[in-house]
C-alpha positions as CSV (number, residue, x, y, z in Angstrom):
1,M,150.4,-105.6,-45.2
2,K,148.4,-104.1,-42.3
3,N,145.5,-102.7,-44.3
4,F,145.2,-103.0,-48.1
5,R,142.7,-100.2,-48.4
6,K,145.2,-97.7,-46.9
7,Y,147.5,-98.2,-49.9
8,M,144.9,-98.3,-52.7
9,Y,144.7,-95.7,-55.4
10,P,141.7,-93.5,-55.2
11,V,138.7,-95.4,-56.4
12,V,137.2,-94.1,-59.6
13,A,134.0,-96.0,-60.0
14,L,131.3,-96.1,-62.6
15,A,127.8,-96.4,-61.1
16,F,126.2,-99.8,-61.2
17,T,122.7,-100.9,-60.3
18,L,123.1,-102.8,-57.0
19,G,120.0,-104.8,-56.6
20,A,120.4,-108.3,-55.1
21,A,117.7,-110.2,-57.0
22,S,119.9,-112.0,-59.5
23,C,123.2,-112.0,-61.4
24,T,121.7,-109.7,-64.1
25,D,121.5,-106.9,-61.6
26,Y,125.3,-106.8,-61.6
27,L,125.8,-107.5,-65.4
28,N,123.4,-105.1,-67.0
29,K,124.5,-101.7,-68.2
30,A,124.0,-98.8,-65.8
31,P,121.9,-95.9,-66.9
32,E,124.4,-93.3,-65.8
33,V,127.9,-92.8,-64.6
34,D,129.5,-90.8,-61.8
35,L,132.4,-89.6,-63.9
36,S,133.2,-89.4,-67.5
37,E,135.0,-92.3,-69.2
38,K,137.9,-89.9,-69.9
39,D,138.2,-89.2,-66.1
40,A,138.1,-92.9,-65.3
41,F,140.3,-94.5,-68.0
42,S,142.7,-92.0,-69.5
43,D,145.6,-92.2,-67.0
44,F,147.1,-95.0,-64.9
45,R,146.2,-93.6,-61.5
46,S,142.5,-93.3,-62.2
47,F,142.4,-96.6,-64.1
48,Q,144.2,-98.4,-61.3
49,G,141.7,-96.9,-58.8
50,F,138.9,-98.2,-61.0
51,T,140.5,-101.6,-61.0
52,E,141.2,-101.8,-57.3
53,E,137.6,-101.6,-56.5
54,I,137.4,-105.2,-57.8
55,Y,139.6,-106.3,-54.9
56,G,136.7,-105.4,-52.6
57,C,134.6,-108.1,-54.3
58,I,136.8,-110.8,-52.8
59,P,135.0,-112.0,-49.6
60,D,136.9,-112.5,-46.4
61,F,135.1,-115.7,-45.6
62,C,136.4,-116.0,-42.0
63,K,135.2,-112.5,-41.1
64,K,132.1,-111.9,-43.2
65,Y,129.8,-111.9,-40.2
66,W,130.2,-111.8,-36.4
67,T,130.5,-115.6,-36.5
68,N,131.3,-117.5,-39.6
69,S,131.2,-121.1,-40.8
70,F,133.2,-122.0,-43.9
71,N,134.0,-125.7,-43.4
72,W,131.2,-127.8,-44.9
73,G,132.8,-131.2,-45.3
74,E,132.9,-133.9,-42.6
75,D,135.5,-131.9,-40.8
76,E,133.4,-129.7,-38.5
77,I,130.2,-129.6,-36.6
78,L,128.3,-126.9,-34.7
79,N,127.1,-127.1,-31.2
80,V,123.4,-128.1,-30.7
81,G,121.0,-125.2,-30.9
82,I,122.8,-123.2,-33.7
83,D,120.7,-123.6,-36.9
84,Y,121.4,-120.6,-39.0
85,H,125.0,-121.2,-40.1
86,M,125.7,-122.9,-43.4
87,T,127.5,-125.8,-41.7
88,Y,124.2,-126.8,-40.1
89,K,122.2,-126.3,-43.3
90,V,124.7,-128.5,-45.3
91,D,124.5,-131.2,-42.6
92,N,120.8,-131.3,-43.2
93,G,121.0,-131.3,-46.9
94,D,119.6,-127.7,-47.2
95,F,122.0,-126.4,-49.8
96,W,119.6,-123.5,-50.5
97,G,121.1,-122.0,-47.4
98,W,124.0,-120.3,-49.3
99,Q,121.5,-117.8,-50.7
100,A,120.7,-114.6,-48.9
101,E,117.0,-115.3,-49.5
102,H,117.4,-118.3,-47.2
103,D,119.8,-116.8,-44.7
104,G,117.8,-114.6,-42.3
105,W,120.8,-113.9,-40.1
106,G,123.0,-112.7,-42.9
107,S,125.8,-114.9,-41.7
108,G,126.8,-116.5,-45.0
109,W,129.8,-115.4,-47.0
110,M,128.6,-116.6,-50.4
111,D,125.7,-114.2,-50.7
112,V,124.4,-110.9,-49.3
113,N,121.4,-108.7,-49.8
114,N,123.2,-105.4,-49.4
115,F,126.3,-106.0,-51.5
116,N,128.8,-103.1,-51.7
117,P,132.4,-103.6,-52.8
118,R,133.3,-100.5,-50.8
119,G,131.3,-101.4,-47.8
120,D,132.2,-103.1,-44.6
121,R,132.5,-106.9,-44.3
122,F,128.8,-107.4,-43.8
123,A,128.2,-106.2,-47.4
124,K,130.5,-108.7,-49.1
125,G,129.4,-111.9,-50.7
126,L,130.9,-114.2,-53.4
127,W,127.8,-114.4,-55.7
128,P,127.1,-110.7,-56.1
129,G,130.7,-109.8,-55.9
130,A,131.7,-112.2,-58.7
131,W,129.2,-110.9,-61.1
132,Y,130.0,-107.3,-60.2
133,G,133.7,-107.9,-60.5
134,I,133.2,-109.6,-63.9
135,R,131.2,-106.6,-65.1
136,K,134.0,-104.2,-63.9
137,A,136.7,-106.3,-65.5
138,N,134.9,-106.4,-68.8
139,L,134.3,-102.6,-68.6
140,G,138.0,-102.0,-68.0
141,L,139.1,-104.3,-70.8
142,Q,136.7,-102.6,-73.2
143,H,138.2,-99.2,-72.4
144,M,141.9,-100.1,-72.5
145,D,142.4,-98.1,-75.6
146,M,141.5,-95.0,-73.7
147,L,144.5,-95.4,-71.4
148,V,146.9,-93.0,-73.1
149,D,148.7,-91.4,-70.1
150,A,150.6,-94.6,-69.0
151,T,153.7,-96.6,-69.6
152,Q,153.6,-100.0,-71.3
153,E,154.3,-101.6,-67.9
154,Q,151.4,-99.7,-66.4
155,R,149.1,-100.8,-69.2
156,N,150.2,-104.4,-68.8
157,F,149.6,-104.4,-65.0
158,I,146.1,-103.0,-65.4
159,E,145.2,-105.4,-68.2
160,G,146.7,-108.3,-66.3
161,Q,144.6,-107.6,-63.2
162,L,141.4,-107.3,-65.2
163,Y,142.0,-110.6,-67.1
164,F,142.9,-112.4,-63.8
165,F,139.7,-111.2,-62.0
166,R,137.5,-112.2,-64.9
167,G,138.9,-115.7,-64.9
168,W,139.1,-116.0,-61.1
169,F,135.5,-115.0,-60.5
170,H,134.2,-117.3,-63.1
171,F,136.2,-120.2,-61.6
172,Q,135.0,-119.5,-58.1
173,L,131.4,-119.7,-59.4
174,I,131.6,-122.8,-61.5
175,Q,133.3,-124.9,-58.8
176,Y,130.1,-124.6,-56.8
177,F,127.5,-124.5,-59.6
178,G,128.9,-126.2,-62.6
179,G,129.2,-124.7,-66.1
180,L,127.7,-121.2,-66.4
181,P,127.6,-118.5,-69.1
182,Y,131.1,-117.0,-69.6
183,I,130.7,-113.2,-69.6
184,D,133.6,-111.9,-71.7
185,K,132.1,-108.5,-72.7
186,V,130.1,-105.7,-71.3
187,L,126.4,-106.7,-71.8
188,E,124.5,-104.1,-73.7
189,D,121.2,-105.9,-74.0
190,E,119.1,-108.7,-72.5
191,F,121.1,-111.5,-70.8
192,K,120.4,-114.7,-72.7
193,L,123.7,-116.5,-72.9
194,P,123.5,-120.3,-72.4
195,R,125.2,-122.3,-69.7
196,L,128.4,-123.8,-71.0
197,S,129.9,-127.1,-69.9
198,Y,132.4,-127.1,-67.0
199,A,135.3,-127.8,-69.4
200,E,134.2,-125.0,-71.7
201,C,134.1,-122.5,-68.9
202,T,137.4,-123.7,-67.5
203,E,139.1,-123.2,-70.9
204,L,138.0,-119.5,-71.0
205,A,138.9,-118.8,-67.4
206,V,142.3,-120.4,-67.7
207,A,143.0,-118.5,-70.9
208,D,142.2,-115.3,-69.1
209,M,144.4,-116.1,-66.1
210,L,147.3,-117.3,-68.3
211,K,147.1,-114.0,-70.2
212,A,147.3,-112.3,-66.8
213,A,150.4,-114.3,-65.9
214,K,152.2,-113.0,-69.0
215,L,151.3,-109.4,-68.3
216,L,151.9,-109.2,-64.5
217,P,155.1,-109.1,-62.6
218,I,156.2,-111.6,-60.0
219,N,156.7,-108.9,-57.5
220,W,155.2,-105.4,-57.8
221,D,157.9,-104.0,-55.4
222,K,160.6,-104.7,-58.0
223,T,158.9,-102.6,-60.7
224,T,158.7,-98.9,-61.5
225,T,154.9,-99.1,-61.3
226,G,154.9,-100.6,-57.9
227,N,157.5,-98.2,-56.4
228,P,155.0,-95.6,-55.2
229,T,153.5,-98.2,-52.9
230,L,156.7,-100.0,-52.1
231,N,156.5,-102.7,-49.4
232,N,152.7,-102.6,-49.6
233,N,152.0,-104.5,-52.8
234,D,151.9,-108.0,-51.5
235,M,148.2,-108.5,-52.1
236,R,148.1,-107.0,-55.6
237,I,147.6,-109.6,-58.2
238,N,150.8,-111.0,-59.7
239,K,152.2,-113.7,-62.0
240,I,152.4,-116.3,-59.2
241,M,148.7,-115.8,-58.2
242,A,147.6,-116.1,-61.8
243,L,149.6,-119.3,-62.4
244,G,148.3,-120.8,-59.2
245,Y,144.7,-120.3,-60.0
246,A,145.0,-121.2,-63.7
247,A,146.6,-124.5,-62.6
248,K,144.0,-125.0,-59.9
249,A,141.2,-124.5,-62.4
250,L,142.7,-127.1,-64.7
251,L,143.0,-129.6,-61.9
252,W,139.4,-129.0,-60.8
253,A,138.3,-129.5,-64.4
254,G,140.2,-132.7,-64.5
255,S,138.7,-134.1,-61.3
256,P,136.0,-136.8,-61.3
257,L,133.0,-134.6,-60.6
258,M,133.8,-131.9,-63.0
259,N,134.9,-134.3,-65.7
260,E,131.6,-136.1,-65.3
261,E,129.7,-132.9,-65.8
262,S,131.7,-132.2,-69.0
263,T,132.1,-135.7,-70.5
264,G,129.8,-138.1,-68.5
265,S,132.8,-140.0,-67.1
266,A,133.4,-139.7,-63.3
267,T,137.1,-140.3,-63.7
268,Y,140.2,-138.0,-63.8
269,N,140.8,-136.3,-67.1
270,Q,144.5,-136.9,-67.8
271,E,144.8,-134.1,-70.3
272,F,143.5,-131.5,-67.9
273,C,145.7,-132.9,-65.1
274,N,148.8,-132.8,-67.2
275,R,148.2,-129.2,-68.2
276,A,147.6,-128.4,-64.5
277,A,150.9,-130.1,-63.5
278,E,152.8,-128.1,-66.1
279,V,151.5,-124.8,-64.8
280,F,152.0,-125.8,-61.2
281,G,155.5,-126.9,-62.2
282,E,156.4,-123.5,-63.6
283,M,155.1,-121.9,-60.5
284,L,156.9,-124.1,-58.0
285,T,160.2,-123.8,-60.0
286,L,160.0,-120.1,-59.7
287,I,159.3,-120.4,-55.9
288,E,162.0,-123.0,-55.2
289,S,164.6,-121.1,-57.2
290,G,164.1,-118.0,-55.0
291,Q,162.8,-115.9,-57.9
292,T,159.7,-114.9,-55.9
293,Q,158.8,-113.3,-52.6
294,Y,157.1,-116.6,-51.5
295,S,158.5,-119.4,-49.3
296,M,157.2,-121.8,-46.7
297,V,157.7,-120.6,-43.2
298,P,159.2,-122.7,-40.3
299,F,156.7,-124.8,-38.6
300,S,157.2,-122.8,-35.4
301,D,155.9,-119.7,-37.2
302,L,153.0,-121.3,-39.0
303,S,150.3,-119.8,-36.8
304,E,151.1,-116.3,-38.2
305,V,150.1,-117.6,-41.6
306,F,146.5,-117.6,-40.2
307,Y,146.4,-115.0,-37.4
308,T,148.5,-112.4,-35.7
309,K,148.1,-111.3,-32.1
310,G,149.5,-108.4,-30.2
311,K,151.0,-106.9,-33.4
312,S,148.7,-104.0,-34.1
313,S,146.5,-106.1,-36.3
314,I,149.2,-106.7,-38.9
315,M,147.9,-108.9,-41.8
316,P,148.8,-112.6,-41.3
317,G,150.2,-114.7,-44.1
318,L,154.0,-114.1,-43.9
319,T,155.7,-115.4,-47.0
320,E,153.6,-118.5,-47.3
321,A,150.2,-117.0,-48.2
322,I,149.8,-116.5,-51.9
323,F,146.2,-115.2,-52.2
324,R,144.2,-113.5,-49.5
325,A,141.1,-111.3,-49.3
326,P,141.7,-107.7,-48.5
327,S,141.1,-107.5,-44.7
328,D,140.5,-104.5,-42.5
329,P,140.1,-106.0,-39.0
330,G,138.4,-102.9,-37.6
331,W,137.4,-102.9,-34.0
332,G,137.3,-106.5,-33.0
333,A,136.1,-107.9,-36.4
334,A,137.4,-111.4,-35.4
335,V,138.2,-110.9,-31.8
336,W,134.7,-110.7,-30.3
337,G,133.1,-113.2,-32.7
338,Q,135.1,-115.7,-34.7
339,A,137.9,-116.3,-32.2
340,K,135.3,-117.3,-29.5
341,M,133.8,-120.0,-31.8
342,Y,136.6,-122.4,-31.2
343,T,136.2,-123.1,-27.5
344,P,133.4,-124.2,-25.2
345,T,131.4,-121.8,-23.1
346,P,132.7,-123.2,-19.8
347,L,136.2,-122.0,-20.8
348,Y,135.4,-118.3,-21.1
349,G,132.9,-115.9,-22.5
350,S,131.2,-117.1,-25.6
351,N,128.9,-115.8,-28.3
352,G,126.9,-119.1,-28.1
353,V,128.3,-120.5,-31.4
354,I,130.9,-123.2,-31.2
355,L,132.7,-124.9,-34.2
356,L,134.1,-128.3,-33.3
357,P,136.5,-130.7,-35.1
358,T,134.8,-134.0,-35.7
359,A,136.5,-137.1,-34.2
360,N,136.5,-138.8,-37.6
361,Y,138.3,-135.9,-39.1
362,V,140.8,-135.7,-36.2
363,N,141.6,-139.3,-37.1
364,Y,143.3,-138.1,-40.3
365,Y,146.1,-136.7,-38.1
366,G,148.2,-139.9,-38.1
367,M,151.4,-140.7,-36.3
368,A,154.8,-138.8,-36.4
369,N,156.2,-141.9,-38.2
370,G,154.0,-140.9,-41.2
371,L,151.6,-143.7,-41.0
372,P,147.8,-143.4,-40.7
373,L,146.2,-144.5,-37.4
374,D,144.6,-147.6,-38.9
375,D,147.9,-148.9,-40.4
376,P,148.8,-152.0,-38.3
377,E,152.4,-150.7,-38.2
378,S,151.6,-147.2,-37.1
379,G,152.0,-147.8,-33.4
380,F,148.8,-146.1,-32.5
381,D,147.7,-147.2,-29.0
382,P,144.0,-146.6,-28.1
383,T,145.0,-146.7,-24.4
384,H,147.4,-143.8,-25.1
385,P,145.7,-142.2,-28.1
386,F,147.5,-138.8,-27.9
387,K,151.0,-140.2,-27.9
388,G,153.4,-140.0,-30.8
389,R,151.0,-138.2,-33.1
390,D,151.7,-136.0,-36.1
391,P,153.1,-132.7,-34.8
392,R,150.3,-130.9,-36.6
393,F,147.8,-132.7,-34.3
394,Y,149.3,-130.9,-31.2
395,A,149.4,-127.6,-33.1
396,D,145.8,-127.7,-34.3
397,I,143.7,-129.7,-31.9
398,A,142.8,-129.3,-28.2
399,Y,142.4,-132.8,-26.6
400,D,141.7,-133.9,-23.1
401,G,144.1,-132.6,-20.5
402,V,145.8,-130.1,-22.7
403,R,146.3,-126.6,-21.3
404,M,143.7,-124.2,-22.7
405,V,144.2,-121.1,-20.5
406,R,147.6,-119.5,-20.1
407,S,146.7,-117.6,-17.0
408,D,147.4,-118.9,-13.5
409,S,144.7,-116.7,-11.9
410,E,142.3,-118.3,-9.4
411,E,139.2,-117.5,-11.5
412,A,140.7,-119.6,-14.4
413,D,141.0,-122.7,-12.2
414,H,137.8,-124.3,-13.5
415,C,138.9,-124.2,-17.2
416,R,142.7,-124.1,-17.3
417,Y,142.9,-127.6,-18.7
418,A,140.6,-129.2,-21.2
419,S,138.1,-131.7,-19.7
420,L,137.1,-133.4,-22.9
421,Y,136.6,-136.9,-21.7
422,T,133.1,-138.4,-21.8
423,G,131.1,-136.6,-19.1
424,G,133.7,-133.9,-18.6
425,S,132.7,-130.3,-17.9
426,M,133.5,-129.3,-21.5
427,R,131.4,-132.0,-23.1
428,T,127.9,-130.6,-23.1
429,V,126.3,-130.7,-26.5
430,D,124.9,-127.1,-26.4
431,K,127.7,-125.2,-24.7
432,G,130.7,-127.5,-24.9
433,S,132.4,-130.0,-27.3
434,R,130.1,-132.6,-28.8
435,T,133.1,-134.4,-30.2
436,G,135.8,-134.6,-27.6
437,Y,138.0,-132.1,-29.4
438,C,138.4,-128.3,-29.8
439,L,140.2,-126.3,-32.4
440,L,143.4,-124.4,-31.6
441,K,144.7,-123.8,-35.1
442,F,143.2,-120.3,-35.4
443,T,143.6,-119.1,-31.8
444,G,146.2,-121.0,-29.9
445,I,146.0,-120.6,-26.1
446,G,145.7,-117.3,-24.4
447,M,142.8,-115.9,-26.4
448,N,140.6,-115.6,-23.4
449,D,139.2,-113.3,-20.7
450,Y,141.7,-114.6,-18.2
451,D,144.7,-113.6,-20.1
452,Q,144.4,-109.9,-20.9
453,D,148.0,-109.5,-22.0
454,D,147.4,-110.6,-25.6
455,G,143.7,-111.6,-25.5
456,W,140.6,-109.7,-26.4
457,S,141.8,-106.6,-28.1
458,P,141.7,-105.4,-31.7
459,Q,145.2,-106.7,-32.1
460,Y,144.0,-110.2,-33.0
461,N,143.6,-110.5,-36.7
462,L,142.4,-113.7,-38.3
463,A,142.7,-114.0,-42.1
464,V,142.7,-117.5,-43.5
465,P,144.4,-117.5,-46.9
466,W,142.6,-118.6,-50.0
467,M,145.8,-120.2,-51.3
468,R,149.2,-120.9,-49.7
469,I,152.3,-122.8,-50.9
470,P,151.6,-126.3,-49.3
471,D,148.3,-126.3,-51.2
472,V,150.2,-125.8,-54.4
473,Y,152.6,-128.7,-53.7
474,L,149.7,-131.0,-53.0
475,M,147.7,-130.0,-56.0
476,Y,150.8,-130.5,-58.2
477,A,151.3,-133.9,-56.7
478,E,147.7,-134.9,-57.4
479,A,147.8,-133.5,-60.9
480,I,151.0,-135.1,-62.1
481,A,150.2,-138.5,-60.5
482,Q,146.8,-138.6,-62.1
483,A,148.1,-137.3,-65.5
484,K,150.8,-140.0,-65.7
485,G,149.2,-142.8,-63.7
486,T,152.0,-143.0,-61.2
487,P,153.3,-141.0,-58.2
488,T,156.9,-141.3,-59.4
489,A,156.1,-139.0,-62.4
490,K,157.2,-135.3,-62.6
491,S,156.3,-132.5,-64.9
492,S,158.7,-131.4,-67.6
493,N,159.5,-128.1,-65.8
494,F,159.8,-129.1,-62.1
495,S,162.4,-131.3,-60.4
496,K,160.2,-133.1,-58.0
497,N,157.8,-136.0,-58.5
498,A,154.5,-136.4,-56.8
499,I,155.9,-138.3,-53.8
500,E,158.7,-135.7,-53.3
501,A,156.2,-132.9,-53.4
502,V,154.1,-134.4,-50.6
503,N,157.2,-135.0,-48.6
504,V,158.2,-131.3,-48.7
505,I,155.1,-130.7,-46.6
506,R,155.7,-133.6,-44.2
507,E,159.3,-132.6,-43.7
508,R,158.4,-129.1,-42.6
509,A,155.9,-130.5,-40.1
510,G,158.4,-133.0,-38.7
511,V,156.5,-136.0,-40.1
512,E,158.3,-139.0,-41.7
513,P,158.1,-139.3,-45.5
514,L,155.4,-141.3,-47.3
515,N,155.9,-145.0,-46.5
516,A,156.9,-147.2,-49.5
517,K,153.7,-149.3,-49.0
518,Y,151.7,-146.2,-50.1
519,T,153.8,-145.2,-53.1
520,G,153.8,-148.4,-55.2
521,S,150.4,-147.7,-56.7
522,L,148.3,-144.8,-57.7
523,D,145.4,-145.8,-55.4
524,G,147.7,-146.2,-52.4
525,F,149.3,-142.8,-53.1
526,M,146.0,-141.1,-53.5
527,S,144.7,-142.4,-50.1
528,E,147.7,-140.7,-48.4
529,L,147.5,-137.6,-50.6
530,R,143.9,-137.1,-49.6
531,R,144.8,-137.6,-46.0
532,E,147.7,-135.1,-46.3
533,R,145.4,-132.5,-47.8
534,A,143.0,-133.1,-44.9
535,V,145.7,-132.5,-42.3
536,E,147.8,-129.8,-43.8
537,L,144.9,-127.7,-45.0
538,S,142.5,-128.5,-42.1
539,F,139.7,-126.1,-41.5
540,E,140.9,-123.7,-44.2
541,S,137.7,-124.1,-46.3
542,H,139.0,-126.7,-48.7
543,R,137.5,-130.0,-47.6
544,F,133.9,-129.5,-48.9
545,N,135.1,-128.8,-52.5
546,D,137.7,-131.6,-52.3
547,L,135.1,-134.2,-51.3
548,R,132.8,-132.9,-54.0
549,R,135.3,-133.0,-56.8
550,W,136.6,-136.4,-55.7
551,K,132.9,-137.7,-55.8
552,L,133.2,-138.7,-52.1
553,L,130.7,-136.3,-50.5
554,D,127.9,-138.9,-50.2
555,K,130.1,-141.9,-49.6
556,Y,130.8,-143.6,-46.3
557,P,132.8,-142.7,-44.2
558,Y,132.8,-139.2,-45.6
559,N,129.1,-138.6,-44.9
560,I,129.3,-139.1,-41.1
561,K,130.4,-137.1,-38.1
562,T,131.5,-138.7,-34.9
563,S,132.5,-138.1,-31.3
564,Q,135.3,-139.5,-29.3
565,E,134.2,-141.4,-26.2
566,F,136.5,-142.4,-23.4
567,T,137.1,-142.2,-19.7
568,R,140.1,-140.3,-18.2
569,D,142.5,-142.4,-16.1
570,P,141.7,-141.4,-12.5
571,N,145.5,-141.2,-11.8
572,F,146.0,-138.6,-14.5
573,D,146.5,-135.0,-13.2
574,P,146.7,-132.4,-16.1
575,A,148.4,-129.9,-13.9
576,R,151.2,-132.5,-13.2
577,D,151.2,-134.9,-16.2
578,D,151.9,-134.5,-19.9
579,A,148.5,-134.8,-21.6
580,S,150.1,-136.3,-24.7
581,E,151.2,-139.3,-22.6
582,A,147.9,-139.7,-20.8
583,R,146.3,-143.1,-20.5
584,V,142.5,-143.4,-21.2
585,I,139.9,-146.1,-20.7
586,G,137.3,-147.4,-23.2
587,W,138.4,-145.5,-26.3
588,S,135.6,-145.6,-28.9
589,Q,133.7,-143.5,-31.4
590,Q,130.1,-142.7,-31.7
591,T,128.3,-141.5,-34.9
592,I,126.5,-138.3,-33.9
593,L,125.3,-137.3,-37.4
594,T,124.8,-138.9,-40.8
595,R,124.4,-136.7,-43.8
596,N,121.8,-138.2,-46.2
597,F,123.1,-136.8,-49.5
598,S,122.2,-137.8,-53.0
599,S,123.7,-137.0,-56.4
600,K,122.0,-133.5,-56.4
601,H,124.1,-132.4,-53.5
602,Y,127.3,-132.3,-55.6
603,W,126.2,-128.9,-57.0
604,L,124.6,-126.0,-55.2
605,P,121.2,-124.8,-56.4
606,L,121.1,-121.6,-58.4
607,K,118.8,-118.8,-57.5
608,I,115.2,-119.1,-58.7
609,S,115.4,-115.5,-59.9
610,D,118.2,-116.5,-62.3
611,V,116.9,-119.8,-63.6
612,T,113.6,-118.2,-64.5
613,I,115.2,-115.5,-66.7
614,Y,115.2,-117.7,-69.8
615,P,115.0,-121.4,-70.6
616,E,118.7,-122.0,-71.4
617,F,119.7,-120.9,-67.9
618,K,118.7,-124.2,-66.3
619,Q,118.6,-125.1,-62.6
620,N,121.1,-127.8,-61.4
621,P,119.7,-131.3,-61.4
622,G,117.5,-132.3,-58.5
623,W,116.9,-128.7,-57.3
């Protein structure tokens, strides 16, 4: 879909108070309305327009600001001198930085002072958008009886979308903040609901999303209701999205951090994991049997799941992306900002902000034989460190000697090949790579001022999915393995066990299956599953929450960020030689940052304006 807004039904919106002080500003009843309730809710077209405004509450985290940081684990680091992005703030333990009150640049995607679901990308934020969306979902559900001019199918689709959004927004909030009040009705008086446990919130959110799954179609295009917008329905909420997020919410509730918040035990909750595996199993059976519009794309086409270039800004995702934020790229929404964050200033024009893969994270990319680098049988050779690696390493990571600029023009001579060895021209800490690596996953080569054919134009559209199929396979594998205590287990409704589910992802990437030495025990399997999530879902905004829910955020080596130090072989010529075969000298790592986290850093702090409303709405521990 090129532009979701183009195919939306006309928005019929009831007026809301849009202050930014606290969640209550988005939950309390508005004093007036723009249109009568009859106008808004009596027929399908108007009610669907009302509902579709909620889609505007989903933030596009990779295009919220001119430059965006959304990877807060040990995976990424900013260049020295940039201190306003959340990545920098998390590194320094300043988790208050997610809040607009502590974000003077307005660069964060989780909060915003000027929230407007119908505004541009600068007016979108998860915190205000979630409460606003919950309010609208409840308002719509409260008025379902007024929908008289509609078929039963149309009624089901509207109700299903509303239930999904109520559950989805609650889930997005609790994964960062822990248990919160669950708002399942339109608030008519003072907001004084207590914070529930994480498990209690999850049960309510999952119930809503499973209701949605029963009401919604797999594919709107194959319905009478979806026919007026045929071939432009792929981002409307459907059964597969609802199943995916219901299952994900169950797995998160079953993970050590969330289970500890609910029960006091920092272990996996097998009941939640088993329920998650069953819902994932239903979803994957539908996908694998060809009953859905979703399928994994060939590895050669994977870049178009994340970005498109030279295709009139068509929305990326192909058949692999399940859930995405509505995205209008506008004039250079990602071209002039985000795309330039992934390469050093000496390469080409920069906005001054550079996001860099850490060396410790790049080490998760193992060998093509499927073994991790530190396995004695992997074949990894520190004198030829780029040889024989997982094919995803070559697709995602720019390393020393690799070609960075497609152009053969004379003005590109100084930066055509990456000089990422220690002391190389691209290794300055303020304008180059601090770590010895750059990221190619979201740009590839050619996105530069020296290659105008497909470079800096509005035709580059970056849209990182919130959920895609490989994520589902890996979540299923984790859920069923933890539910049954063995990676050879499978759910009652899906043909693959945990090992086979992981190998689906590896096979697509051209990596050997899981080695038997890692499949004989749950611990061995989990070490490889965590590594597989790190590689397959790299830099897609998953790692921070994964480390949190696994209770690894403050544990070594997950709390350090390192650089790769080495000297280039003087006989190596990148214009002549294959960089993947290059010999290096003195291969070593250096810790460049240690994150001093404590138990309080497992949950983000709530806004002061919210926790002072009434005693039962308590601040998270330590904040």
